[in-house]
N, CA, C, O and the ligand as a Tripos MOL2 file, in Angstrom:
@<TRIPOS>MOLECULE
protein
  269   267    68     0     0
PROTEIN
NO_CHARGES

@<TRIPOS>ATOM
      1 N           3.5790   -9.6040   13.8950 N.3       1 MET1
      2 CA          2.7630   -9.6180   12.6990 C.3       1 MET1
      3 C           1.4760   -8.7410   12.8800 C.2       1 MET1
      4 O           0.6880   -8.9360   13.8060 O.2       1 MET1
      5 N           1.3150   -7.7650   11.9370 N.am      2 TYR2
      6 CA          0.3270   -6.7830   12.0300 C.3       2 TYR2
      7 C          -0.6800   -6.9650   10.8020 C.2       2 TYR2
      8 O          -0.2970   -7.3490    9.6970 O.2       2 TYR2
      9 N          -1.9500   -6.6640   11.0960 N.am      3 GLU3
     10 CA         -2.9510   -6.7440    9.7740 C.3       3 GLU3
     11 C          -3.5490   -5.4490    9.6910 C.2       3 GLU3
     12 O          -3.9890   -4.8420   10.6670 O.2       3 GLU3
     13 N          -3.5610   -4.9750    8.3500 N.am      4 PHE4
     14 CA         -4.1200   -3.6690    7.9920 C.3       4 PHE4
     15 C          -5.2930   -3.8200    7.1220 C.2       4 PHE4
     16 O          -5.3130   -4.6280    6.1940 O.2       4 PHE4
     17 N          -6.2170   -3.0840    7.4050 N.am      5 ASP5
     18 CA         -7.3650   -2.9620    6.6170 C.3       5 ASP5
     19 C          -7.2590   -1.7810    5.7020 C.2       5 ASP5
     20 O          -7.2670   -0.6650    6.2210 O.2       5 ASP5
     21 N          -7.1620   -1.8940    4.4210 N.am      6 ILE6
     22 CA         -6.8210   -0.9560    3.5120 C.3       6 ILE6
     23 C          -7.9160   -0.7130    2.5730 C.2       6 ILE6
     24 O          -8.3250   -1.6280    1.8580 O.2       6 ILE6
     25 N          -8.4290    0.4880    2.5280 N.am      7 ARG7
     26 CA         -9.4280    0.9130    1.7230 C.3       7 ARG7
     27 C          -8.9760    1.3340    0.2930 C.2       7 ARG7
     28 O          -7.7770    1.5690    0.1420 O.2       7 ARG7
     29 N          -9.7830    1.4480   -0.7270 N.am      8 ASN8
     30 CA         -9.5260    1.8350   -2.1130 C.3       8 ASN8
     31 C          -8.4960    0.8370   -2.8330 C.2       8 ASN8
     32 O          -7.8630    1.1770   -3.8320 O.2       8 ASN8
     33 N          -8.3980   -0.2910   -2.2980 N.am      9 MET9
     34 CA         -7.4980   -1.2980   -2.9890 C.3       9 MET9
     35 C          -8.3690   -2.1350   -3.7760 C.2       9 MET9
     36 O          -9.0080   -3.0310   -3.2260 O.2       9 MET9
     37 N          -8.4570   -1.9080   -5.1080 N.am     10 THR10
     38 CA         -9.4000   -2.4830   -5.9450 C.3      10 THR10
     39 C          -8.9140   -3.3570   -7.0110 C.2      10 THR10
     40 O          -9.6980   -4.1490   -7.5360 O.2      10 THR10
     41 N          -7.6870   -3.2870   -7.3820 N.am     11 CYS11
     42 CA         -7.1140   -4.1560   -8.5100 C.3      11 CYS11
     43 C          -5.6310   -4.5270   -8.2900 C.2      11 CYS11
     44 O          -4.9900   -4.0780   -7.3400 O.2      11 CYS11
     45 N          -5.1460   -5.3190   -9.1570 N.am     12 SER12
     46 CA         -3.7500   -5.8490   -8.9190 C.3      12 SER12
     47 C          -2.7810   -4.7350   -8.8990 C.2      12 SER12
     48 O          -1.7560   -4.8540   -8.2280 O.2      12 SER12
     49 N          -3.0150   -3.6810   -9.5650 N.am     13 HIS13
     50 CA         -2.0850   -2.4860   -9.6220 C.3      13 HIS13
     51 C          -2.0680   -1.8480   -8.2190 C.2      13 HIS13
     52 O          -1.0120   -1.4990   -7.6920 O.2      13 HIS13
     53 N          -3.2680   -1.7080   -7.6340 N.am     14 CYS14
     54 CA         -3.3760   -1.3110   -6.3190 C.3      14 CYS14
     55 C          -2.5580   -2.1600   -5.2400 C.2      14 CYS14
     56 O          -1.8590   -1.6960   -4.3380 O.2      14 CYS14
     57 N          -2.7780   -3.3960   -5.5070 N.am     15 LYS15
     58 CA         -2.0210   -4.4290   -4.6970 C.3      15 LYS15
     59 C          -0.5040   -4.2650   -4.7950 C.2      15 LYS15
     60 O           0.2200   -4.2030   -3.8010 O.2      15 LYS15
     61 N          -0.1020   -4.2040   -5.9660 N.am     16 SER16
     62 CA          1.3390   -3.9650   -6.0170 C.3      16 SER16
     63 C           1.9620   -2.6570   -5.6300 C.2      16 SER16
     64 O           3.1590   -2.5540   -5.3610 O.2      16 SER16
     65 N           1.0710   -1.6170   -5.6110 N.am     17 ALA17
     66 CA          1.4610   -0.3120   -5.1370 C.3      17 ALA17
     67 C           1.6020   -0.2830   -3.5870 C.2      17 ALA17
     68 O           2.4680    0.3710   -3.0050 O.2      17 ALA17
     69 N           0.6580   -1.0630   -2.9740 N.am     18 VAL18
     70 CA          0.6350   -1.2580   -1.5090 C.3      18 VAL18
     71 C           1.9120   -2.0270   -1.0940 C.2      18 VAL18
     72 O           2.6950   -1.6350   -0.2290 O.2      18 VAL18
     73 N           2.0310   -3.1630   -1.8100 N.am     19 GLU19
     74 CA          3.3240   -3.8770   -1.6010 C.3      19 GLU19
     75 C           4.5650   -3.0960   -1.6930 C.2      19 GLU19
     76 O           5.4180   -3.0920   -0.8060 O.2      19 GLU19
     77 N           4.6430   -2.4240   -2.8060 N.am     20 LYS20
     78 CA          5.8410   -1.4390   -2.9480 C.3      20 LYS20
     79 C           6.0870   -0.5840   -1.7660 C.2      20 LYS20
     80 O           7.1850   -0.5320   -1.2120 O.2      20 LYS20
     81 N           4.9820    0.1270   -1.3650 N.am     21 ALA21
     82 CA          4.9970    0.9510   -0.2790 C.3      21 ALA21
     83 C           5.5050    0.4340    1.0520 C.2      21 ALA21
     84 O           6.2560    1.0930    1.7730 O.2      21 ALA21
     85 N           5.0640   -0.7590    1.3380 N.am     22 ILE22
     86 CA          5.4310   -1.4890    2.5370 C.3      22 ILE22
     87 C           6.8850   -1.8110    2.3730 C.2      22 ILE22
     88 O           7.6670   -1.5720    3.2940 O.2      22 ILE22
     89 N           7.3160   -2.3840    1.1580 N.am     23 LYS23
     90 CA          8.7140   -2.7050    0.9670 C.3      23 LYS23
     91 C           9.6340   -1.6290    1.1240 C.2      23 LYS23
     92 O          10.7230   -1.8390    1.6570 O.2      23 LYS23
     93 N           9.2820   -0.4020    0.6800 N.am     24 ALA24
     94 CA         10.0850    0.8240    0.7520 C.3      24 ALA24
     95 C          10.2280    1.2860    2.1550 C.2      24 ALA24
     96 O          11.2930    1.7840    2.5200 O.2      24 ALA24
     97 N           9.1600    1.1440    3.0180 N.am     25 ALA25
     98 CA          9.2230    1.4080    4.4440 C.3      25 ALA25
     99 C          10.1620    0.5120    5.2060 C.2      25 ALA25
    100 O          11.0060    0.9330    5.9970 O.2      25 ALA25
    101 N           9.9420   -0.8410    4.8920 N.am     26 ASP26
    102 CA         10.7850   -1.7740    5.5620 C.3      26 ASP26
    103 C          11.1930   -2.9080    4.5980 C.2      26 ASP26
    104 O          10.4120   -3.8370    4.3940 O.2      26 ASP26
    105 N          12.4270   -2.8510    3.9900 N.am     27 PRO27
    106 CA         12.8290   -3.6490    2.8760 C.3      27 PRO27
    107 C          12.8510   -5.1430    3.4050 C.2      27 PRO27
    108 O          12.8760   -6.0870    2.6150 O.2      27 PRO27
    109 N          12.8410   -5.3100    4.7480 N.am     28 VAL28
    110 CA         12.9940   -6.8900    5.0850 C.3      28 VAL28
    111 C          11.6900   -7.3590    5.6070 C.2      28 VAL28
    112 O          11.6290   -8.4740    6.1250 O.2      28 VAL28
    113 N          10.5550   -6.5410    5.5070 N.am     29 ALA29
    114 CA          9.2040   -6.9420    5.9200 C.3      29 ALA29
    115 C           8.6620   -8.1260    5.0930 C.2      29 ALA29
    116 O           8.7440   -8.1380    3.8650 O.2      29 ALA29
    117 N           8.1280   -9.0820    5.7850 N.am     30 VAL30
    118 CA          7.4320  -10.2270    5.0690 C.3      30 VAL30
    119 C           5.9010   -9.9090    4.9820 C.2      30 VAL30
    120 O           5.1640   -9.9320    5.9680 O.2      30 VAL30
    121 N           5.4960   -9.6150    3.7260 N.am     31 THR31
    122 CA          4.1740   -9.0850    3.4960 C.3      31 THR31
    123 C           3.3260   -9.8530    2.6750 C.2      31 THR31
    124 O           3.7880  -10.3030    1.6260 O.2      31 THR31
    125 N           2.0140  -10.1000    3.0270 N.am     32 THR32
    126 CA          0.9920  -10.6970    2.1680 C.3      32 THR32
    127 C          -0.1340   -9.6250    1.9560 C.2      32 THR32
    128 O          -0.6760   -9.0950    2.9260 O.2      32 THR32
    129 N          -0.4440   -9.3430    0.7710 N.am     33 VAL33
    130 CA         -1.5480   -8.4120    0.5230 C.3      33 VAL33
    131 C          -2.6650   -9.2010   -0.1080 C.2      33 VAL33
    132 O          -2.4250   -9.8900   -1.1000 O.2      33 VAL33
    133 N          -3.8460   -9.1400    0.4010 N.am     34 ASP34
    134 CA         -5.0310   -9.8870   -0.1410 C.3      34 ASP34
    135 C          -5.9250   -8.8010   -0.7220 C.2      34 ASP34
    136 O          -6.3200   -7.8600   -0.0330 O.2      34 ASP34
    137 N          -6.2320   -8.9540   -2.0020 N.am     35 LEU35
    138 CA         -7.0130   -8.0340   -2.6420 C.3      35 LEU35
    139 C          -8.5440   -8.1670   -2.3710 C.2      35 LEU35
    140 O          -9.2590   -7.1740   -2.2360 O.2      35 LEU35
    141 N          -8.9910   -9.4040   -2.3000 N.am     36 ALA36
    142 CA        -10.3740   -9.8060   -2.0270 C.3      36 ALA36
    143 C         -10.8320   -9.2900   -0.5890 C.2      36 ALA36
    144 O         -11.9350   -8.7720   -0.4180 O.2      36 ALA36
    145 N          -9.9180   -9.4680    0.4130 N.am     37 SER37
    146 CA        -10.4160   -8.9960    1.7260 C.3      37 SER37
    147 C          -9.8960   -7.6360    2.1080 C.2      37 SER37
    148 O         -10.1180   -7.1750    3.2270 O.2      37 SER37
    149 N          -9.1390   -6.9250    1.1020 N.am     38 LYS38
    150 CA         -8.5620   -5.5750    1.2750 C.3      38 LYS38
    151 C          -7.7840   -5.6300    2.5660 C.2      38 LYS38
    152 O          -7.8850   -4.7050    3.3720 O.2      38 LYS38
    153 N          -6.9940   -6.7000    2.8030 N.am     39 LYS39
    154 CA         -6.0560   -6.6600    4.0220 C.3      39 LYS39
    155 C          -4.6230   -6.9560    3.5920 C.2      39 LYS39
    156 O          -4.3400   -7.6340    2.6040 O.2      39 LYS39
    157 N          -3.7830   -6.4160    4.3810 N.am     40 ALA40
    158 CA         -2.3530   -6.7970    4.2140 C.3      40 ALA40
    159 C          -1.8130   -7.3250    5.5820 C.2      40 ALA40
    160 O          -2.1130   -6.6900    6.5930 O.2      40 ALA40
    161 N          -1.1200   -8.3250    5.6710 N.am     41 THR41
    162 CA         -0.5190   -8.8150    6.8440 C.3      41 THR41
    163 C           1.0000   -8.5830    6.6850 C.2      41 THR41
    164 O           1.5820   -8.9300    5.6570 O.2      41 THR41
    165 N           1.6160   -8.0050    7.6950 N.am     42 VAL42
    166 CA          2.9750   -7.6040    7.6470 C.3      42 VAL42
    167 C           3.8500   -8.0070    8.8640 C.2      42 VAL42
    168 O           3.5240   -7.7090   10.0130 O.2      42 VAL42
    169 N           4.9340   -8.6730    8.5680 N.am     43 GLU43
    170 CA          5.7960   -9.0540    9.6900 C.3      43 GLU43
    171 C           6.9260   -8.0950    9.6700 C.2      43 GLU43
    172 O           7.7580   -8.1100    8.7630 O.2      43 GLU43
    173 N           6.9640   -7.2530   10.6720 N.am     44 THR44
    174 CA          8.0230   -6.1760   10.6530 C.3      44 THR44
    175 C           8.3610   -5.9290   12.1780 C.2      44 THR44
    176 O           7.5800   -6.1850   13.0940 O.2      44 THR44
    177 N           9.5660   -5.4240   12.3210 N.am     45 LEU45
    178 CA         10.0530   -4.9250   13.5740 C.3      45 LEU45
    179 C           9.8580   -3.4900   13.8230 C.2      45 LEU45
    180 O          10.1630   -2.9630   14.8930 O.2      45 LEU45
    181 N           9.2930   -2.7950   12.7180 N.am     46 LEU46
    182 CA          9.0920   -1.4000   12.7480 C.3      46 LEU46
    183 C           7.8180   -1.1870   13.4840 C.2      46 LEU46
    184 O           7.0640   -2.1430   13.6680 O.2      46 LEU46
    185 N           7.4980    0.1200   13.9600 N.am     47 ASP47
    186 CA          6.1880    0.4400   14.4930 C.3      47 ASP47
    187 C           5.1780    0.3700   13.3340 C.2      47 ASP47
    188 O           5.3950    0.9510   12.2710 O.2      47 ASP47
    189 N           3.9860   -0.4080   13.5810 N.am     48 PRO48
    190 CA          3.0540   -0.5870   12.4920 C.3      48 PRO48
    191 C           2.4840    0.7580   11.9660 C.2      48 PRO48
    192 O           1.9750    0.8370   10.8480 O.2      48 PRO48
    193 N           2.5950    1.8720   12.8630 N.am     49 ALA49
    194 CA          2.1360    3.1930   12.3500 C.3      49 ALA49
    195 C           2.9240    3.6660   11.2580 C.2      49 ALA49
    196 O           2.3980    4.3740   10.4000 O.2      49 ALA49
    197 N           4.3320    3.2970   11.1850 N.am     50 VAL50
    198 CA          5.1190    3.7940   10.1450 C.3      50 VAL50
    199 C           4.7870    3.0000    8.8950 C.2      50 VAL50
    200 O           4.8800    3.5900    7.8180 O.2      50 VAL50
    201 N           4.4070    1.7170    8.9140 N.am     51 ILE51
    202 CA          3.9830    0.9020    7.8310 C.3      51 ILE51
    203 C           2.6890    1.5070    7.3640 C.2      51 ILE51
    204 O           2.5110    1.6840    6.1590 O.2      51 ILE51
    205 N           1.7780    1.8340    8.2480 N.am     52 GLY52
    206 CA          0.3870    2.4060    7.8860 C.3      52 GLY52
    207 C           0.5450    3.6510    7.1510 C.2      52 GLY52
    208 O          -0.1000    3.8800    6.1280 O.2      52 GLY52
    209 N           1.5170    4.5830    7.7240 N.am     53 LEU53
    210 CA          1.6950    5.9140    6.9880 C.3      53 LEU53
    211 C           2.1640    5.7240    5.6010 C.2      53 LEU53
    212 O           1.7560    6.4320    4.6800 O.2      53 LEU53
    213 N           3.0490    4.7370    5.4440 N.am     54 ALA54
    214 CA          3.6740    4.5010    4.0300 C.3      54 ALA54
    215 C           2.5890    4.1110    3.0290 C.2      54 ALA54
    216 O           2.5620    4.5100    1.8650 O.2      54 ALA54
    217 N           1.6410    3.2440    3.6270 N.am     55 ILE55
    218 CA          0.5510    2.8530    2.7460 C.3      55 ILE55
    219 C          -0.3170    3.9910    2.4360 C.2      55 ILE55
    220 O          -0.7360    4.1430    1.2880 O.2      55 ILE55
    221 N          -0.6300    4.8380    3.4260 N.am     56 GLU56
    222 CA         -1.5120    5.9840    3.2000 C.3      56 GLU56
    223 C          -0.9420    6.9870    2.2370 C.2      56 GLU56
    224 O          -1.6670    7.6420    1.4880 O.2      56 GLU56
    225 N           0.5350    7.1120    2.2710 N.am     57 GLN57
    226 CA          1.1040    8.0690    1.3460 C.3      57 GLN57
    227 C           1.0790    7.5630    0.0120 C.2      57 GLN57
    228 O           1.1940    8.3700   -0.9110 O.2      57 GLN57
    229 N           0.9350    6.2440   -0.2480 N.am     58 ALA58
    230 CA          0.8510    5.7120   -1.5440 C.3      58 ALA58
    231 C          -0.6180    5.8560   -2.1160 C.2      58 ALA58
    232 O          -0.8980    5.4350   -3.2380 O.2      58 ALA58
    233 N          -1.4980    6.4420   -1.3320 N.am     59 GLY59
    234 CA         -2.8400    6.6420   -1.6390 C.3      59 GLY59
    235 C          -3.9110    5.8010   -1.1950 C.2      59 GLY59
    236 O          -5.0140    5.8550   -1.7400 O.2      59 GLY59
    237 N          -3.6480    4.9860   -0.1890 N.am     60 TYR60
    238 CA         -4.5850    4.0010    0.1740 C.3      60 TYR60
    239 C          -4.7820    4.1600    1.7360 C.2      60 TYR60
    240 O          -3.9330    3.7930    2.5480 O.2      60 TYR60
    241 N          -6.0180    4.7590    2.0830 N.am     61 PRO61
    242 CA         -6.2370    4.9070    3.5150 C.3      61 PRO61
    243 C          -6.3070    3.6260    4.2870 C.2      61 PRO61
    244 O          -6.9770    2.6850    3.8600 O.2      61 PRO61
    245 N          -5.6100    3.5560    5.4570 N.am     62 VAL62
    246 CA         -5.6340    2.4890    6.3380 C.3      62 VAL62
    247 C          -6.7550    2.7100    7.3990 C.2      62 VAL62
    248 O          -6.7140    3.6280    8.2180 O.2      62 VAL62
    249 N          -7.8210    1.7390    7.3130 N.am     63 SER63
    250 CA         -8.8340    1.9300    8.2260 C.3      63 SER63
    251 C          -8.7660    1.3310    9.6830 C.2      63 SER63
    252 O          -9.4190    1.7230   10.6510 O.2      63 SER63
    253 N          -7.8660    0.3260    9.6500 N.am     64 TYR64
    254 CA         -7.6050   -0.3950   10.8740 C.3      64 TYR64
    255 C          -6.3420   -1.0950   10.8990 C.2      64 TYR64
    256 O          -5.9670   -1.7160    9.9040 O.2      64 TYR64
    257 N          -5.6220   -1.0410   12.0130 N.am     65 ILE65
    258 CA         -4.3590   -1.8690   12.2000 C.3      65 ILE65
    259 C          -4.6800   -2.7760   13.3980 C.2      65 ILE65
    260 O          -4.9730   -2.3370   14.5100 O.2      65 ILE65
    261 N          -4.6020   -4.0710   13.0800 N.am     66 LYS66
    262 CA         -4.7540   -5.1030   14.1940 C.3      66 LYS66
    263 C          -3.3080   -5.4770   14.6400 C.2      66 LYS66
    264 O          -2.4930   -5.9010   13.8210 O.2      66 LYS66
    265 N          -3.0070   -5.3090   15.9770 N.am     67 ARG67
    266 CA         -1.6630   -5.6700   16.4540 C.3      67 ARG67
    267 C          -1.6580   -7.0580   17.1500 C.2      67 ARG67
    268 O          -0.6110   -7.5140   17.6100 O.2      67 ARG67
    269 CU         -6.0630   -0.4620   -8.6650 Cu       68 CU68
@<TRIPOS>BOND
     1     1     2 1
     2     2     3 1
     3     3     4 2
     4     3     5 am
     5     5     6 1
     6     6     7 1
     7     7     8 2
     8     7     9 am
     9     9    10 1
    10    10    11 1
    11    11    12 2
    12    11    13 am
    13    13    14 1
    14    14    15 1
    15    15    16 2
    16    15    17 am
    17    17    18 1
    18    18    19 1
    19    19    20 2
    20    19    21 am
    21    21    22 1
    22    22    23 1
    23    23    24 2
    24    23    25 am
    25    25    26 1
    26    26    27 1
    27    27    28 2
    28    27    29 am
    29    29    30 1
    30    30    31 1
    31    31    32 2
    32    31    33 am
    33    33    34 1
    34    34    35 1
    35    35    36 2
    36    35    37 am
    37    37    38 1
    38    38    39 1
    39    39    40 2
    40    39    41 am
    41    41    42 1
    42    42    43 1
    43    43    44 2
    44    43    45 am
    45    45    46 1
    46    46    47 1
    47    47    48 2
    48    47    49 am
    49    49    50 1
    50    50    51 1
    51    51    52 2
    52    51    53 am
    53    53    54 1
    54    54    55 1
    55    55    56 2
    56    55    57 am
    57    57    58 1
    58    58    59 1
    59    59    60 2
    60    59    61 am
    61    61    62 1
    62    62    63 1
    63    63    64 2
    64    63    65 am
    65    65    66 1
    66    66    67 1
    67    67    68 2
    68    67    69 am
    69    69    70 1
    70    70    71 1
    71    71    72 2
    72    71    73 am
    73    73    74 1
    74    74    75 1
    75    75    76 2
    76    75    77 am
    77    77    78 1
    78    78    79 1
    79    79    80 2
    80    79    81 am
    81    81    82 1
    82    82    83 1
    83    83    84 2
    84    83    85 am
    85    85    86 1
    86    86    87 1
    87    87    88 2
    88    87    89 am
    89    89    90 1
    90    90    91 1
    91    91    92 2
    92    91    93 am
    93    93    94 1
    94    94    95 1
    95    95    96 2
    96    95    97 am
    97    97    98 1
    98    98    99 1
    99    99   100 2
   100    99   101 am
   101   101   102 1
   102   102   103 1
   103   103   104 2
   104   103   105 am
   105   105   106 1
   106   106   107 1
   107   107   108 2
   108   107   109 am
   109   109   110 1
   110   110   111 1
   111   111   112 2
   112   111   113 am
   113   113   114 1
   114   114   115 1
   115   115   116 2
   116   115   117 am
   117   117   118 1
   118   118   119 1
   119   119   120 2
   120   119   121 am
   121   121   122 1
   122   122   123 1
   123   123   124 2
   124   123   125 am
   125   125   126 1
   126   126   127 1
   127   127   128 2
   128   127   129 am
   129   129   130 1
   130   130   131 1
   131   131   132 2
   132   131   133 am
   133   133   134 1
   134   134   135 1
   135   135   136 2
   136   135   137 am
   137   137   138 1
   138   138   139 1
   139   139   140 2
   140   139   141 am
   141   141   142 1
   142   142   143 1
   143   143   144 2
   144   143   145 am
   145   145   146 1
   146   146   147 1
   147   147   148 2
   148   147   149 am
   149   149   150 1
   150   150   151 1
   151   151   152 2
   152   151   153 am
   153   153   154 1
   154   154   155 1
   155   155   156 2
   156   155   157 am
   157   157   158 1
   158   158   159 1
   159   159   160 2
   160   159   161 am
   161   161   162 1
   162   162   163 1
   163   163   164 2
   164   163   165 am
   165   165   166 1
   166   166   167 1
   167   167   168 2
   168   167   169 am
   169   169   170 1
   170   170   171 1
   171   171   172 2
   172   171   173 am
   173   173   174 1
   174   174   175 1
   175   175   176 2
   176   175   177 am
   177   177   178 1
   178   178   179 1
   179   179   180 2
   180   179   181 am
   181   181   182 1
   182   182   183 1
   183   183   184 2
   184   183   185 am
   185   185   186 1
   186   186   187 1
   187   187   188 2
   188   187   189 am
   189   189   190 1
   190   190   191 1
   191   191   192 2
   192   191   193 am
   193   193   194 1
   194   194   195 1
   195   195   196 2
   196   195   197 am
   197   197   198 1
   198   198   199 1
   199   199   200 2
   200   199   201 am
   201   201   202 1
   202   202   203 1
   203   203   204 2
   204   203   205 am
   205   205   206 1
   206   206   207 1
   207   207   208 2
   208   207   209 am
   209   209   210 1
   210   210   211 1
   211   211   212 2
   212   211   213 am
   213   213   214 1
   214   214   215 1
   215   215   216 2
   216   215   217 am
   217   217   218 1
   218   218   219 1
   219   219   220 2
   220   219   221 am
   221   221   222 1
   222   222   223 1
   223   223   224 2
   224   223   225 am
   225   225   226 1
   226   226   227 1
   227   227   228 2
   228   227   229 am
   229   229   230 1
   230   230   231 1
   231   231   232 2
   232   231   233 am
   233   233   234 1
   234   234   235 1
   235   235   236 2
   236   235   237 am
   237   237   238 1
   238   238   239 1
   239   239   240 2
   240   239   241 am
   241   241   242 1
   242   242   243 1
   243   243   244 2
   244   243   245 am
   245   245   246 1
   246   246   247 1
   247   247   248 2
   248   247   249 am
   249   249   250 1
   250   250   251 1
   251   251   252 2
   252   251   253 am
   253   253   254 1
   254   254   255 1
   255   255   256 2
   256   255   257 am
   257   257   258 1
   258   258   259 1
   259   259   260 2
   260   259   261 am
   261   261   262 1
   262   262   263 1
   263   263   264 2
   264   263   265 am
   265   265   266 1
   266   266   267 1
   267   267   268 2
@<TRIPOS>SUBSTRUCTURE
     1 MET1         2 RESIDUE 1 A MET
     2 TYR2         6 RESIDUE 1 A TYR
     3 GLU3        10 RESIDUE 1 A GLU
     4 PHE4        14 RESIDUE 1 A PHE
     5 ASP5        18 RESIDUE 1 A ASP
     6 ILE6        22 RESIDUE 1 A ILE
     7 ARG7        26 RESIDUE 1 A ARG
     8 ASN8        30 RESIDUE 1 A ASN
     9 MET9        34 RESIDUE 1 A MET
    10 THR10       38 RESIDUE 1 A THR
    11 CYS11       42 RESIDUE 1 A CYS
    12 SER12       46 RESIDUE 1 A SER
    13 HIS13       50 RESIDUE 1 A HIS
    14 CYS14       54 RESIDUE 1 A CYS
    15 LYS15       58 RESIDUE 1 A LYS
    16 SER16       62 RESIDUE 1 A SER
    17 ALA17       66 RESIDUE 1 A ALA
    18 VAL18       70 RESIDUE 1 A VAL
    19 GLU19       74 RESIDUE 1 A GLU
    20 LYS20       78 RESIDUE 1 A LYS
    21 ALA21       82 RESIDUE 1 A ALA
    22 ILE22       86 RESIDUE 1 A ILE
    23 LYS23       90 RESIDUE 1 A LYS
    24 ALA24       94 RESIDUE 1 A ALA
    25 ALA25       98 RESIDUE 1 A ALA
    26 ASP26      102 RESIDUE 1 A ASP
    27 PRO27      106 RESIDUE 1 A PRO
    28 VAL28      110 RESIDUE 1 A VAL
    29 ALA29      114 RESIDUE 1 A ALA
    30 VAL30      118 RESIDUE 1 A VAL
    31 THR31      122 RESIDUE 1 A THR
    32 THR32      126 RESIDUE 1 A THR
    33 VAL33      130 RESIDUE 1 A VAL
    34 ASP34      134 RESIDUE 1 A ASP
    35 LEU35      138 RESIDUE 1 A LEU
    36 ALA36      142 RESIDUE 1 A ALA
    37 SER37      146 RESIDUE 1 A SER
    38 LYS38      150 RESIDUE 1 A LYS
    39 LYS39      154 RESIDUE 1 A LYS
    40 ALA40      158 RESIDUE 1 A ALA
    41 THR41      162 RESIDUE 1 A THR
    42 VAL42      166 RESIDUE 1 A VAL
    43 GLU43      170 RESIDUE 1 A GLU
    44 THR44      174 RESIDUE 1 A THR
    45 LEU45      178 RESIDUE 1 A LEU
    46 LEU46      182 RESIDUE 1 A LEU
    47 ASP47      186 RESIDUE 1 A ASP
    48 PRO48      190 RESIDUE 1 A PRO
    49 ALA49      194 RESIDUE 1 A ALA
    50 VAL50      198 RESIDUE 1 A VAL
    51 ILE51      202 RESIDUE 1 A ILE
    52 GLY52      206 RESIDUE 1 A GLY
    53 LEU53      210 RESIDUE 1 A LEU
    54 ALA54      214 RESIDUE 1 A ALA
    55 ILE55      218 RESIDUE 1 A ILE
    56 GLU56      222 RESIDUE 1 A GLU
    57 GLN57      226 RESIDUE 1 A GLN
    58 ALA58      230 RESIDUE 1 A ALA
    59 GLY59      234 RESIDUE 1 A GLY
    60 TYR60      238 RESIDUE 1 A TYR
    61 PRO61      242 RESIDUE 1 A PRO
    62 VAL62      246 RESIDUE 1 A VAL
    63 SER63      250 RESIDUE 1 A SER
    64 TYR64      254 RESIDUE 1 A TYR
    65 ILE65      258 RESIDUE 1 A ILE
    66 LYS66      262 RESIDUE 1 A LYS
    67 ARG67      266 RESIDUE 1 A ARG
    68 CU68       269 GROUP 0 **** ****
């Protein structure tokens, strides 16, 4: 399980865009995105950098990944 700090995530649209990006990178990931704390927790077997890149490509810079 990895925790991502995601900047620029300000509304429910952002939240679903981030969820979609994570889902596209890993369809079987178990994901929780919390708007208030601007964090996503992701249960994945992929390298978290791959998930982080997908989030950034959706337009949301990832400031920190906790492994
Ligand atoms: Cu938004």
